[in-house]
N, C-alpha and C positions, 0 to 999 in steps of 0.2 A: 552486346544486353546484356544483361546482370538484373538479377534479383534479389530483394533481402526481405528475410522470413522474420514477422513478429510471433509470438509466442505467448499465450498470458494464460497458466494455468491457476483456475480460482477454484473455492469449492464445490461448486457444483459443474461447471463448465470450463473448456480448454478450449482457445480462441487462438484462431491462426488467422494472421494475414499476410498476403504474398503481394509486395510491392516492386514495381517494376523500375526501370529509368525512364520509359515514355509514359508516366501518368497511370499505366495499370493497376487493377489491383483485383484481387479476388479473395474469397475471404470461406473460413468454413467453422464451422461450432459443432463441438460437439461434448458428450456428458465426461467430466474427468472420470479418470480410471486411478481409483484412490488405491487400489492394489498392487499399480503400477502405472506411477505417471507418466511416462514415458510412451506405455501404451498409447493413450489418449493422444499426446504430442505426433507421433508418428504417424496416428489416423488421420488427424489434423493437418498435416501437414502434406500429406498423400493427396488429398481431396483438395486441397487448396492447388497443390501443383497441376493435378490433373492431368495430360499429356504436356505438360512443359519439360525439358529436360530438366534434371534436376543438380545436374554439374553446373547449371548456369548460378547458379544459388551463390552469391559472392560474401554474404551474412545473416548469419543467424543471430536476431537479438532474443533474449530470453527474461521473462518476468516468473518469480516462482514463489508459492510459499511453504515450501523447504524450512526453511529456517525457522520461520515464525511455527508453523506447527510444530515443529520440532521441539521448541522452547516452549508452548503452549500443553503440549502434550506428554514432556518430560521422555523424548524419546531419543536423546542425545545419548554419545557414548560416555561413560564415566572420567569423569576428569580428576587430577590432583590439582589441588592449589600452593602455591609456592610463595613465600612471602618473609618480611625480615623480621628476627627473632622480636617476641612481642605483640605480633600482629595477625596471630594464626586464627585468632578468635573471630575477627573482624567479619567476615561474611556467614559463616553462622550464626554470628548474634544477630548479623543482619539488620534491617532499620524498615521495618511493617509499621505501618500506622494504620491503627482501627477506625474503618469510616465506613459509612452506610449501616446496614444492618450488624456490623460487627459490633460496634459499639454498644450495643446493649445485649451480647453476648454474654452470659456470666462465665460460659465454658471455651469461652474464644481459646481456639490453638493457631496461633499463626503459621501461615503455608512452610513444608520442606525448603531449607535453604539449597541454593542452585551446586553446592558442593557439601559433602556430609562433613562434621566435625573431625572424623578419625581419617578423611580423605585430605586434613590441610597440614602444610609441613611448614617448618621454618629452617631459614639458614642466619646463619651470625654473621651480620654485616649493618653500616648505616650510613648513610648520606642524608646532606642536611637540605634543604629546602630550595638553596642554594648551589647546590652540586658538589661541596666540598664534604672528601670524605670523612667521616667522624668515625667508622668503626671498617677496618680492611676487611673484604670477604674472605671468612673461614672454608676453604677448599674441601675439608673433612665436614664440615656439617654438609654440605651440599651432596658430596659421596652419599655420607649416610639416609637424606632425605632422598634419593634416588636408588638406594638399596632398598629403602621401606616400601617406596611404591611399586618398584617391579615384584616386592615381594606379594604384594596386595593384586598383583593382576591390571592394573591400571595402564594404559596405552598411552595417553593423552595427559598433558601436563598445563598448567597456565601457571607463569609465572608474574608476577607484581611486585616490586620489590620499593618501600616507601621510598617518594621522591625519585624515582628512577625516570621520570620525564626531565628533571634537570641532568642527572649523570647518568646514563644508561649502561655503563661500564660495567658494575656488576651483573647486572641482569641479563647482560651477555655473556658471560661468565657462567654463569649459573646454567643458562640455557645449552651453551655448550658441551658442559659435563653431562647434563642430563638426557642430552640426546644419544650419548653414548650405550644409552642402554633403555630410552625410551621412543617410541616411533615420532609419535607428534608434542612438539612443545612449543608453543609461542609465547609470546610476552607480549607487556603493557607497553615495553618502548617501540616496539613494532607495526601493534596493534591502536593504540588510541595514548599516545604520549602526552597524557593531560592532567592537571591538579586535580583533584580529589579522588584519594587512593580507593573507597569505597566502589565509587562508578567506574573507577580506572580497570579495577577488580573484576566489577561484574563484565562486563564489557569482554576484557580478556578472555575469562573462564567460558563466556556463552562463545567465544570463537572457537575454543579448543573442544566446546561440548558438539556443537555443529560442523565444525571444519572436515572433519574424515567424511560424515555423511554427505556434504555439499561436492566434496572431492571424489566421491564416488560416483555419486548421482550425474554429474557433470560428464567424469570419464565414459558412462554407460551412455549420455547422451548423445556424444559425442559418435560412439563406437555403433549406436542404434539409426543415427540420422547418416553414416556410412553406407550401413548395409542398403539404404535406399538412392544412395550416390549422392548424397548432401556432407561433403568434404571443406564446406565453407568453417571461419571460423565461428566460433560462438561466444557471443556477448552475454552480459548479466545486467539487468537494469540494477542500479544500486538505490538506496533507500532515499537520496535526494536527488534522485534524477538524472544521474549520470548513468554513463555505461560502460561498464568494466570488461576486460579479459576472462574468460572462464579459470585462466589460471589464476591471476589476482582474485577473483571473486571465491575460489577455493581456500587460498590464503587469509582472505580478511572476509570470513563469511559472515560475521557479525553485521557487515555494512551492506546486506539486500535482505534484512529480516522485513522490510517495509519496502521491499522490490515492487508488487503487485499493484499496490494502489498506488505507486506513484507515476507510474507508467500512465494511467489515466486520469491524474494532474496535469500531464505535460499535453494529452493530446487537448483536454479543458483549455489549456493555457495558448493554444493555435488555434484559436477559433477566430481571432479576430478584435476581439472586446476586451479592453485593458486591463477592465476589472469585471471576475467573474467569480462564481461561486460554484466550484467543481462539485457536481453531485453524481456519485456512482452507485447504483443498486445493481447488483448481482443477484445470483441465486439463494447466496449466504447471507451479506451481510450488507453495509449501506455504509458510504463513505463520503465525508466532505470536507472540502479546503478551499480556501480563500489564496485567490490570485491578483495580485493589485500590480497595477503597471506591467502585465504581461508575466511577472516573475513570484513564483509561490511561493507561500510563506515557508521559511523554513526553521527549524528547530533543534538546537546541538544535542538537546537529550529530551529522549522517549523511553516511557515505560512498555514491556510487553508483559502481557496478561494484567493481573493486580485486578483492582474493585474501582469503580468510578463512578459517576451518573450522568447518563443520556449521552455517550460518545465523549465524554471526558475521563482521563484517568488519573486519578489522585496519586501525587509522588509519594513516596514511603508504600505505594503496594507495587505488586508485579516486579521484574529485573529491571532496573535504568541501564539503558543502553546508550553509551558518550558517544555516538558518532551523528553527524547529519542527516537530517530525514525531513522530510516533505510532511509540514506539520496536519496531520488529520486527526479529524477525531470518527469515530467508527461505531454502528451501533448493530448488532444482531438482528437484522430485517432485511430480507430479502423473499424472491419470489417462492422461494421453497421453505419461509417459516412457517412455524407451524401455528395455527389459532388453537386456543385451548380454554379452558377452565378453571379459576384457581378455586382453591377451599372455601372462599366466600361466594363462589359461582360468577365470579367478574372476568370478564372475557381478556382474553389476554396473545398477544401475538409475540411470536419468538422469545428467546433468541434462540432456541432450538430449531434447527432446520432439517428437514427431509434430504436435504444436499440429493446427489446424483442417482443414491441408492437406498432406500427404494424411489425417492423421487416424490412430486408430489402427488393424489389418488389419481389425477387425468391422465398421467402418463402411463397409468396401466403395469407399474412395472412392479405392484404388491404395494405400494404404499397406499394407505388409508385414512390417515388423517389431512384433516382438512388444513391446506396452506394458503398463503395468499395466492396462488396461482390457481387452485383451484374457484377462490374467491372472484378472482377478476374473468374468469372464463364462464363460470355462472352471472356475472353481472354483463358479459355481451361485449366486453371489452377485447377478450381476446377471439380468435375464430378455430373451430377445427374441420372445417371446410379443407384445408390444402396439408394440415398438420396433422400427425398422430396423435391427436388428445381426444378424450373419453368424455365428454360432457356428462354423461350418465354417473359414470364414478365422480367426479366433482360434485353433482347434485347430493351425492348421496352421501359423502362426505360432509356436506355443509348442511343436510340435514340433520346430522345427528350432532352438529353444534347449534341449529336452530331451536331444535326441540327440548333440551332444557333452559334455553332461555325463554322460549314462549314468543320466539318471533320469527314471521316466515324467512323463507330459503334466501330471498334478495334480501332481505333487511339485514340477516347476518351476514349476508357477504359483503355489502358495501359497511358495515360495522368493522368488517374486518380490512377491507381498502382501505377507511378512517384512519383506523389505532395503526396500522401500519407506516403512514404516510405521517401520523405525529410523532410516532417514533424516529421515523426519518429526519424531520424536521428539527427534532430535537440535536442531531449531529450539527446542522445547519448554526442553530441558537448557539453552540458553543464556540465556534469558530468566527461567529459575527458579535451577537449582542452581548453574548460574558466577556468579550474582549474590547469591547466599548467599539465596536463597526458596526454602523448602520446597512442593515443588507438592503436596503431598497435602493442606493443608488449601484447594484452589480447586477447584472445580468444570472438566471442560473441555467449552466449548463450541465444538461442533463444525460447520461449514457449508463451502458451497462444495461443485459437485456429486462429490464425490468425497469428500470430508471423514468423513463419516457412517460411512461405509464400513469407514475403517481406526482412528475414533477411538476406540471400548472397546482394539483393540491396544495405540495409541499410550497410552492413560491405565493397560493394567495396568504399563506399563515404568516408571511414577513410583508406583506405588500409590495413585493417584486415584481414588477409590470414585464418583463422579458426572461422569457425560456429559448435555451437556443438547443437546438437537439441536431447535433454535429450528422454527418452523413457515414454509414457504416457506424453508428450510435451501439448496436448491440458487441460488438468487439473494440470500441474504441480502446480501451487500455492496449488490447494488441497492436492496434494501428498507431500508439503514441509511441511504441517502442520504435517503429522507425524513424521515429524524430528527435531519437536520443542519442546524442553525442556523444563519444568516447572523454568522461570527464573522471576526476576524482579529489578527494579533498585529501588533506594534511594540514596538523596541528601541533604545536609546542608550548608548554608551558614555561615561562622565563620570568622571572619577576624583575619589569623595568629592563629586560635584558640590554647591556649597553650597544648593541651594533645590531638591530632590528632588521635591517637590510641584508645583514648577513644572516641572520635565520631565517630571512624571508627566499633567499636567496639559496638555501639548502634544502628548506621544505620543497621549494618548484624545482630542484634537482630530482627529487626521489619522486617526487610526484611526475615527475613525466618518463622516468624509468618503470616505473609500474605500467606504463602507458605503452612503454616501446616507443614513446617519441622524441623528439628536441625540444630544448626550450628556443634554439633559432631556426625551428621547421616554418612554413610558412601557415598560418591560422591559428596558430597556440596561442591561445589566450590565457593568462594568469589574472586574477584577483585576487587582491589580500583586503584582510580584515584583522582587526584587533581587537580582543575582550578587555575590558576597561572596568575597573570599579575607584569608588572613592577610597582615601586610605583610610584604612581602617574596620572596613567594611568586610564581611565575607563572601558577597556576589557579585557578579559582573554583569555587563552588559556587550554584546558586538556591533560595531562600528567598522566602517570602510577606514580604512587604515591612509593616512597624512603623516609625510615628515615635521610639519609644523603641530608642535605640542600644543599649541594655544586653538586653532581649527581642531584635533583631533579632542580635546577637552570640548567646544563648543559642541558639536555631533554627539557628544556622549550625555552633556547637560541636555541636548534636546531629546534624544532618546530617553533618557533616566524620566521626563518628566512625560513623555508620550505612553511608556508604559507603567510609571505609576500616579501620573497626575500630580506630581509636585516637582515644583521650579526648584531646584537644588544647587547650590556652586561647590565647591571647595579642591582640594587637591585631591590629584588622581593617581592612578598606579596603573601600570600597565600587568595583564595575566599570561594571556596566551596569544598568539600569534599566527593566523588561519592562511591557508591558501587553495583556491578553488581552481584547480586547471582544466581546460578545455581544448582539445585537438579536435580538428574537422576529419569526417569521416567521409565518403563518396556522399552526391548529393542526395539529399533525402527523396526516395521515390513519392510518386503524387499519389494521391488519392482521388482520381477524378469517377472513379468505378465502373471504367468503360466497358471493363472483363468482369464485373462482380454479378450481373445478371443470372442468377439459375447456376452460379459457380459453386458449388460446396457449401450452403448455407447451414442446414440444421440437423446433425447429427451424422453419423457413420457407424457402419454395420459393426465395423471391426473395436468401437469403443462404446457399444450400446446403442440401442434405439433414442436417439438423444432430440431430444425439443427444446429450443430458445425459448426460456422466458418472454412470451409476446411475441415468438416468433412468428410470421406468415411467409408463402411464397410469396413473390412479385404477381405469380402470372394467377388468372382466373381468380383475381379479387372480386367477391360480391360487390353489388353496387350498395345496398342497403343491407344493415342487419337492426336487431334488437337490443340496443344497451341500455342499462340503469342508469339513472340523471336524478336527482332529489327534484333539481328545479326545474325537471319535466313532469313531477308528480309521478315517478317509476320510470318502466318499460318503453322505451319510443323508437322509433325508425329514425336511424343516423346515418347518415354518409359513409361509407368506407372508401379512402385512395389509398393509392401508393405516390411517392413522390414524383413518379411518371404522368401521373392524372393531375395533379395538382399546377397546373400550367394554366392554367384558365383565369387565375386571379385569386385575391385571399378567402380563405374557408373559414365559414364561420364555425364555432362552437353551438351544438354538439356534433362532433364528427369525430372519424377513427383514419388515423394514417398508420397502414401498415408497411413493414420494411422486413425483410428478409431476415432479421435475426431479432429486431425489438416490432414493438406496437407504440405510437403515438397519440395518446388520449387527448383529444382538445374538448376539454367542459364547457358549458354554455358561458359566455359571457367573455369567453378566449377567442382570437382570431390568429391563424396559421395563414404563413404565405412562404414561399420555398426561394430561397436565396439562390446566387449564382453558384457559390461553392455545393450547393444542394444539401445546405441546412436547412430545419425548419425553424422558424421564427416563428414561438408563440407570444402575442400582445395582448392583454388584459385590455379587453373593446367597451367595459361597463365596468361601474367599481362592484367589484367580488367582496364578498365577507371577509374579514381577518381573525384569528383568534389567536 
């Protein structure tokens, strides 16, 4: 008998799920400990394990926001950038677009570059786009650069030479010399050898920027887990939804930047519906992603930070990263989002969050600003009957908001609820309507501590008639980690390579080595794709590989029309070759919940007196309570159920269903049913207003 542990560290909560080989599962949810994230992890793992033998844990899978936070907060290590002579200014100059309010700022200043101009260095060499050596590498120029970097006290370097994807020989020589005096050196040819030097440079720089932090963090995590008896391998979720070893994650830290959100999408994809919209609302942010045919949408480039509208990110802002990632839209809207009045007296919600410290006012941990969680408690959607929530503190916080607005407490609370639902709906709009996808044919899969409370209202705005709330929805991202297979991606840019099969074989061999498997091992799968463009154009699209040039062209034409809405024909050229390798792990643990009841749900003293957004213990649930719904004219007595009390048949709204880690709100006009998987399905039983 063995156990697998999934750990998801978010901005507000740390979620832990323990999966067993016989379908048992236990969960723990505690406040994230920002001063020491591992403290919260250890507390959650200890609580989830209970009296089980920690030596029986065979695998720990981790999703972390460490890389993202380091980039956004600029807390990585100082990095030196080494490139081809004549190109040292590429990164300091950057490629910043003036969008949103920046367009009207007469005193606009672009953000600082990821590497200061004084920390950029050149070496004498030049390789063509086809890999031919135009200027041999001058080793003395490399030694001079190494000496200058060392003199500045810099211990991490990113090497990105022009066209090194076509011929990495010079880049490898540079790295070899730099490593004689610089501890951490990464090269673009080992991180992501793809065409476009600026994006390749920023990707390599970010890997050097956060790599030492990731290596130190994962090393400490293994040591702290060993102290409580867990010596199992630690795996980390990649941005694309695959799982890699901690050692590989330390070497390719940039691949973990979207680690946390990816796990939740995998959970949504596993609900049994082929076409779904993943909707994840936690304490700090809300995220949306489209899953079609059971497969999440993947992008090969995304931006960290920067500016955008309603969950989207504008190209030219933030830091571009050229690695595969699940394509998400994210907004600063969660249970901890603070409600406030702007200079014009208009009500706003987020993006600032109360986080885990001090948290919402109702937590009683020192917070006083009104948050979404406080509003939902005032509205009766949450209960303090079995949780350490303080309704009086929530009421006082909402009163301070209601008074300047000239409305009642409950009206202010419902306005907060509506505004945050609209904000989250904007993220769904980005991944569907803005991309030509009609969301009405999709099911909305809601999870996260606060997602199920708002899901039906978000669905109404798009005419979506089905909402799915999976079992253990409050810790769905951590549960999704248990289903992640060992996998990794590789890419290589070669303009119309003469032997594509050899390129794919080389990529697959390297990827297998990354995962410590053999291509001949049972269950190892390799999918191949290629980036194609019209000859003379600069941008490409990814399509599935085939050796038939005619079929490949037809696939590209179809994809081109799908993306741009134009039927176009012409001569094509191949730009980059990609493989995605997946290796089997042990059979994924079940999630039947046989051991979940009462087993470490909301909080742990070691990590603070935590409370899940919407969390409520399964025991001693009141049969009814007052909750606010405009359709009923205000407060009304509504039935309160758990999944265990729903066996009698459909539950018509208004109603509330309480979980150990979350709460489901069933508004008027909706009906809730319990599926065999213990997922709750909400369906619109009457015509609901849309907006």
